[in-house]
TIPALO-896749 format. One record per residue (C-alpha): residue number from 1; residue in one letter; x, y, z. Coordinates in steps of 0.25 Angstrom, whole numbers, padded with zeros to 4 digits. Layout:
# residues N
NUM, a, X, Y, Z
...
END
This chain:
# residues 397
1, m, 0437, 0467, 0353
2, p, 0429, 0469, 0366
3, a, 0416, 0462, 0366
4, a, 0409, 0478, 0364
5, q, 0415, 0478, 0352
6, l, 0412, 0463, 0347
7, t, 0398, 0466, 0351
8, n, 0397, 0475, 0339
9, t, 0402, 0465, 0329
10, l, 0391, 0457, 0333
11, r, 0380, 0457, 0323
12, r, 0367, 0454, 0329
13, r, 0362, 0450, 0344
14, h, 0365, 0438, 0347
15, r, 0360, 0427, 0358
16, v, 0370, 0415, 0361
17, l, 0365, 0403, 0367
18, l, 0377, 0397, 0375
19, i, 0377, 0384, 0380
20, g, 0383, 0384, 0394
21, q, 0394, 0374, 0399
22, d, 0406, 0375, 0411
23, y, 0415, 0378, 0400
24, f, 0426, 0389, 0400
25, v, 0422, 0395, 0387
26, v, 0407, 0395, 0389
27, p, 0406, 0408, 0399
28, e, 0416, 0415, 0391
29, l, 0408, 0414, 0378
30, e, 0395, 0420, 0387
31, r, 0402, 0431, 0393
32, a, 0406, 0435, 0378
33, l, 0394, 0433, 0372
34, r, 0387, 0442, 0382
35, a, 0398, 0453, 0382
36, l, 0395, 0453, 0368
37, g, 0382, 0455, 0370
38, v, 0375, 0443, 0365
39, a, 0364, 0436, 0372
40, v, 0368, 0423, 0378
41, a, 0359, 0411, 0384
42, v, 0368, 0401, 0390
43, l, 0363, 0387, 0390
44, p, 0371, 0378, 0400
45, f, 0373, 0364, 0395
46, a, 0369, 0352, 0399
47, q, 0371, 0336, 0396
48, n, 0358, 0333, 0395
49, a, 0346, 0332, 0386
50, a, 0339, 0343, 0392
51, f, 0350, 0353, 0387
52, v, 0347, 0351, 0373
53, r, 0333, 0354, 0375
54, q, 0336, 0368, 0384
55, l, 0347, 0371, 0373
56, l, 0335, 0371, 0362
57, l, 0326, 0380, 0371
58, a, 0336, 0390, 0373
59, t, 0340, 0390, 0359
60, a, 0323, 0392, 0356
61, s, 0321, 0403, 0367
62, f, 0335, 0410, 0367
63, r, 0336, 0410, 0352
64, p, 0352, 0411, 0351
65, s, 0360, 0416, 0340
66, f, 0368, 0403, 0341
67, i, 0369, 0392, 0353
68, l, 0384, 0394, 0358
69, t, 0393, 0381, 0364
70, v, 0406, 0376, 0368
71, n, 0412, 0364, 0363
72, h, 0399, 0360, 0359
73, v, 0392, 0357, 0372
74, g, 0377, 0356, 0370
75, l, 0378, 0348, 0357
76, d, 0377, 0334, 0356
77, g, 0386, 0324, 0347
78, q, 0374, 0320, 0336
79, g, 0371, 0334, 0334
80, h, 0357, 0333, 0339
81, v, 0359, 0347, 0346
82, l, 0364, 0354, 0333
83, d, 0352, 0349, 0326
84, l, 0343, 0355, 0336
85, l, 0348, 0367, 0336
86, r, 0349, 0368, 0321
87, s, 0334, 0366, 0322
88, a, 0332, 0377, 0331
89, r, 0341, 0386, 0322
90, a, 0352, 0388, 0332
91, p, 0365, 0389, 0328
92, l, 0376, 0385, 0337
93, a, 0391, 0389, 0339
94, s, 0401, 0378, 0347
95, w, 0414, 0384, 0351
96, f, 0424, 0372, 0353
97, v, 0435, 0375, 0364
98, d, 0439, 0362, 0366
99, n, 0441, 0349, 0355
100, h, 0429, 0348, 0346
101, e, 0432, 0333, 0345
102, t, 0428, 0332, 0360
103, y, 0414, 0339, 0356
104, l, 0411, 0336, 0343
105, q, 0413, 0322, 0337
106, r, 0401, 0322, 0326
107, p, 0399, 0332, 0314
108, a, 0388, 0342, 0316
109, a, 0376, 0344, 0305
110, p, 0383, 0352, 0293
111, d, 0370, 0360, 0294
112, a, 0371, 0362, 0310
113, r, 0370, 0376, 0314
114, l, 0384, 0374, 0323
115, m, 0397, 0383, 0323
116, v, 0407, 0378, 0328
117, f, 0420, 0387, 0334
118, t, 0432, 0380, 0340
119, w, 0444, 0385, 0348
120, n, 0453, 0375, 0340
121, p, 0458, 0380, 0326
122, e, 0462, 0366, 0321
123, s, 0448, 0361, 0324
124, v, 0440, 0369, 0314
125, a, 0443, 0361, 0302
126, a, 0438, 0349, 0308
127, l, 0425, 0356, 0313
128, d, 0420, 0364, 0302
129, g, 0413, 0358, 0292
130, g, 0415, 0344, 0298
131, l, 0411, 0342, 0312
132, v, 0403, 0355, 0311
133, p, 0399, 0364, 0301
134, r, 0407, 0376, 0304
135, a, 0419, 0379, 0313
136, q, 0428, 0390, 0317
137, y, 0439, 0392, 0325
138, l, 0436, 0401, 0338
139, p, 0447, 0402, 0349
140, l, 0445, 0403, 0364
141, g, 0446, 0417, 0369
142, a, 0446, 0426, 0383
143, d, 0436, 0431, 0392
144, p, 0441, 0445, 0397
145, g, 0429, 0445, 0408
146, v, 0438, 0432, 0413
147, f, 0452, 0437, 0410
148, a, 0452, 0450, 0412
149, p, 0464, 0458, 0404
150, a, 0475, 0462, 0411
151, n, 0489, 0468, 0408
152, p, 0499, 0463, 0415
153, t, 0509, 0474, 0418
154, n, 0520, 0467, 0427
155, p, 0522, 0453, 0425
156, t, 0535, 0451, 0432
157, e, 0528, 0455, 0445
158, d, 0513, 0449, 0442
159, a, 0516, 0438, 0436
160, h, 0527, 0426, 0436
161, g, 0531, 0412, 0432
162, v, 0525, 0403, 0422
163, g, 0513, 0395, 0424
164, f, 0502, 0386, 0416
165, v, 0487, 0383, 0420
166, g, 0481, 0371, 0415
167, g, 0478, 0358, 0417
168, t, 0485, 0344, 0415
169, w, 0476, 0338, 0405
170, a, 0474, 0327, 0414
171, a, 0459, 0329, 0419
172, n, 0456, 0330, 0402
173, l, 0461, 0317, 0401
174, a, 0454, 0311, 0412
175, r, 0440, 0317, 0407
176, t, 0444, 0311, 0394
177, m, 0447, 0297, 0398
178, r, 0434, 0297, 0405
179, a, 0426, 0302, 0394
180, g, 0432, 0291, 0383
181, r, 0433, 0276, 0383
182, f, 0448, 0274, 0379
183, p, 0451, 0262, 0375
184, a, 0463, 0255, 0382
185, t, 0471, 0255, 0367
186, f, 0470, 0271, 0368
187, l, 0473, 0274, 0382
188, r, 0486, 0266, 0382
189, r, 0491, 0276, 0372
190, y, 0484, 0290, 0374
191, r, 0496, 0295, 0382
192, e, 0507, 0291, 0373
193, l, 0498, 0296, 0362
194, g, 0496, 0308, 0370
195, a, 0511, 0310, 0370
196, l, 0512, 0308, 0355
197, l, 0502, 0319, 0353
198, a, 0508, 0328, 0362
199, a, 0519, 0327, 0354
200, e, 0513, 0328, 0342
201, p, 0501, 0339, 0345
202, d, 0499, 0343, 0330
203, l, 0497, 0329, 0326
204, g, 0483, 0329, 0335
205, a, 0477, 0316, 0342
206, e, 0470, 0309, 0332
207, a, 0483, 0310, 0322
208, c, 0492, 0306, 0333
209, l, 0483, 0293, 0335
210, r, 0484, 0290, 0319
211, r, 0499, 0290, 0320
212, h, 0503, 0284, 0332
213, a, 0492, 0274, 0336
214, p, 0485, 0272, 0323
215, e, 0477, 0259, 0329
216, l, 0473, 0267, 0341
217, w, 0467, 0277, 0331
218, e, 0458, 0267, 0323
219, e, 0451, 0263, 0337
220, i, 0450, 0277, 0342
221, a, 0444, 0281, 0327
222, a, 0433, 0271, 0327
223, a, 0428, 0276, 0341
224, n, 0416, 0285, 0340
225, p, 0420, 0300, 0338
226, e, 0418, 0304, 0354
227, g, 0428, 0292, 0358
228, r, 0438, 0296, 0345
229, a, 0438, 0311, 0352
230, l, 0441, 0307, 0365
231, h, 0452, 0298, 0360
232, l, 0458, 0311, 0353
233, e, 0455, 0320, 0365
234, l, 0463, 0311, 0376
235, l, 0475, 0311, 0366
236, r, 0476, 0325, 0365
237, q, 0472, 0328, 0380
238, e, 0485, 0319, 0382
239, a, 0494, 0326, 0372
240, t, 0489, 0339, 0379
241, r, 0491, 0334, 0394
242, l, 0507, 0331, 0391
243, h, 0509, 0343, 0382
244, r, 0504, 0352, 0394
245, l, 0513, 0342, 0403
246, r, 0524, 0345, 0394
247, a, 0523, 0360, 0394
248, v, 0519, 0363, 0409
249, r, 0534, 0354, 0412
250, a, 0541, 0363, 0402
251, l, 0538, 0375, 0413
252, l, 0542, 0367, 0425
253, p, 0556, 0374, 0424
254, l, 0549, 0388, 0424
255, r, 0542, 0384, 0437
256, p, 0528, 0387, 0432
257, v, 0514, 0387, 0440
258, i, 0505, 0376, 0435
259, a, 0490, 0378, 0438
260, g, 0481, 0367, 0435
261, s, 0478, 0352, 0440
262, r, 0487, 0348, 0450
263, l, 0490, 0336, 0441
264, w, 0501, 0345, 0436
265, e, 0510, 0341, 0448
266, r, 0508, 0326, 0444
267, m, 0508, 0328, 0429
268, l, 0522, 0335, 0429
269, g, 0528, 0326, 0437
270, p, 0537, 0325, 0451
271, g, 0547, 0332, 0443
272, a, 0539, 0345, 0442
273, a, 0538, 0346, 0458
274, g, 0542, 0361, 0462
275, r, 0543, 0365, 0447
276, f, 0531, 0371, 0445
277, t, 0520, 0378, 0454
278, w, 0505, 0370, 0454
279, r, 0492, 0380, 0456
280, p, 0478, 0377, 0454
281, g, 0472, 0379, 0441
282, p, 0465, 0394, 0442
283, v, 0451, 0396, 0439
284, y, 0448, 0401, 0425
285, g, 0445, 0415, 0427
286, p, 0451, 0427, 0435
287, e, 0460, 0416, 0443
288, l, 0465, 0411, 0431
289, a, 0469, 0424, 0427
290, a, 0477, 0429, 0438
291, f, 0485, 0415, 0435
292, y, 0488, 0420, 0421
293, r, 0492, 0432, 0425
294, s, 0500, 0426, 0438
295, l, 0511, 0420, 0427
296, a, 0521, 0426, 0419
297, v, 0517, 0417, 0408
298, n, 0506, 0408, 0408
299, v, 0510, 0395, 0400
300, n, 0498, 0389, 0389
301, i, 0498, 0375, 0385
302, t, 0490, 0372, 0375
303, s, 0480, 0360, 0375
304, l, 0484, 0350, 0363
305, k, 0471, 0346, 0360
306, s, 0469, 0361, 0355
307, r, 0483, 0365, 0352
308, a, 0479, 0374, 0341
309, s, 0467, 0380, 0349
310, l, 0470, 0393, 0360
311, n, 0465, 0390, 0373
312, q, 0459, 0399, 0384
313, r, 0472, 0401, 0390
314, v, 0477, 0410, 0379
315, f, 0468, 0420, 0379
316, d, 0465, 0422, 0394
317, a, 0480, 0421, 0400
318, p, 0484, 0435, 0392
319, l, 0470, 0441, 0393
320, c, 0469, 0441, 0409
321, g, 0486, 0447, 0408
322, g, 0493, 0432, 0409
323, f, 0505, 0430, 0400
324, l, 0503, 0417, 0392
325, l, 0513, 0408, 0385
326, t, 0506, 0398, 0375
327, e, 0508, 0387, 0364
328, a, 0510, 0394, 0350
329, s, 0499, 0391, 0340
330, e, 0494, 0395, 0329
331, a, 0480, 0398, 0336
332, l, 0488, 0406, 0344
333, a, 0493, 0414, 0334
334, q, 0480, 0417, 0328
335, c, 0475, 0425, 0340
336, f, 0487, 0430, 0347
337, e, 0501, 0435, 0340
338, s, 0513, 0427, 0346
339, g, 0522, 0433, 0353
340, v, 0514, 0446, 0355
341, e, 0502, 0442, 0359
342, a, 0505, 0427, 0363
343, a, 0517, 0419, 0369
344, c, 0520, 0406, 0364
345, y, 0528, 0393, 0366
346, k, 0528, 0382, 0356
347, g, 0527, 0369, 0366
348, p, 0532, 0364, 0380
349, e, 0545, 0363, 0374
350, d, 0547, 0379, 0372
351, l, 0538, 0384, 0383
352, a, 0548, 0385, 0395
353, e, 0557, 0394, 0387
354, q, 0544, 0403, 0382
355, a, 0539, 0403, 0397
356, r, 0554, 0407, 0401
357, h, 0554, 0418, 0390
358, w, 0541, 0424, 0394
359, l, 0544, 0424, 0408
360, a, 0556, 0433, 0407
361, d, 0547, 0442, 0397
362, a, 0538, 0449, 0407
363, a, 0536, 0462, 0397
364, g, 0534, 0452, 0384
365, r, 0523, 0445, 0393
366, v, 0514, 0459, 0396
367, r, 0515, 0462, 0381
368, t, 0510, 0448, 0377
369, v, 0499, 0448, 0387
370, r, 0496, 0461, 0382
371, a, 0495, 0459, 0368
372, a, 0488, 0445, 0371
373, q, 0476, 0453, 0379
374, k, 0474, 0463, 0369
375, r, 0473, 0452, 0359
376, i, 0464, 0445, 0368
377, l, 0453, 0456, 0370
378, a, 0453, 0460, 0355
379, e, 0452, 0447, 0350
380, h, 0451, 0434, 0358
381, t, 0439, 0436, 0370
382, y, 0427, 0426, 0371
383, a, 0419, 0439, 0365
384, h, 0427, 0438, 0352
385, r, 0424, 0423, 0352
386, a, 0409, 0425, 0356
387, a, 0409, 0436, 0344
388, r, 0414, 0427, 0335
389, i, 0404, 0416, 0338
390, i, 0394, 0425, 0336
391, e, 0398, 0430, 0323
392, t, 0403, 0416, 0317
393, m, 0387, 0411, 0321
394, d, 0381, 0424, 0315
395, a, 0389, 0421, 0301
396, a, 0385, 0405, 0300
397, f, 0372, 0404, 0306
END
């Protein structure tokens, strides 16, 4: 449904105070809200006490229908900001597009004027009525203004080969290492435990520790909520690094293009030399769209830390005309018809076979991309997500 039609579904004129930050979803949300005819004021987030004062002043002067933030940015762990907003009668919508454990360790007050959305369907049960008064699932989407739809008319000439764009997760691990004060007992075993979690991703990080290192889990469980969350995050990141490495190695017989960190050359090892082409990671936007369109098969490797959710690539690549081969999941099946609007593989062991199949089926790639584009424009743009947030906030407050 186009933005103009979505605008007609909104029941009244809305004003949204958006907390600005350097994060990929925020500009998309601002553009989507404005396209819906919503009056938007952006308050840049700053990590200081003055920000809370500016937030309250902006709330009083702009009088928003609600405040919108991503990943709980602008809120404190003790709930003081939520208390101030409740006194100001200002509802707040927070959309988690990363693991909520990293940002939300303590429950919000039951009467907080707070609605949480999460891109991870598995997080709703933990959030709703436990950590926050109310929570809903809201997947990511696509911005047609950034990834302009294109119809691939002759992929045998315009696109060739298989490729993947993404990082090694080494930088994520390094950031988490710096953020946490991990005991030596944990650091000696996190790689081993990460490998066990990568082999049993359905188990989850906490259950993995309970099963394979119960004495270590007792030590971690005694830590404060922030410290405990960092331990679990490091395990998920190590498991994701190993899962991604295994999938990329599975592609090596197909001489893939790997775009991203130069660390790929070191992580894949000397045995991979000459078996792939490395490129710097393309910049988000037209450059990334051109990369997607240049390949006959773009591979999507889901993060194990959020394997039940859909990442941005699932929507962006097809919308701009790039064929995507992604891991099968329940969340994908809820948004796209598998085999018609989405092409799937089951895991790293199945990846090379599926990539070969789609490399040989140019007509099938075109049909899949066109069907996916139609679905995305009808249901999965950021205008659809913004309208859903507005409708939900209207109903709740």
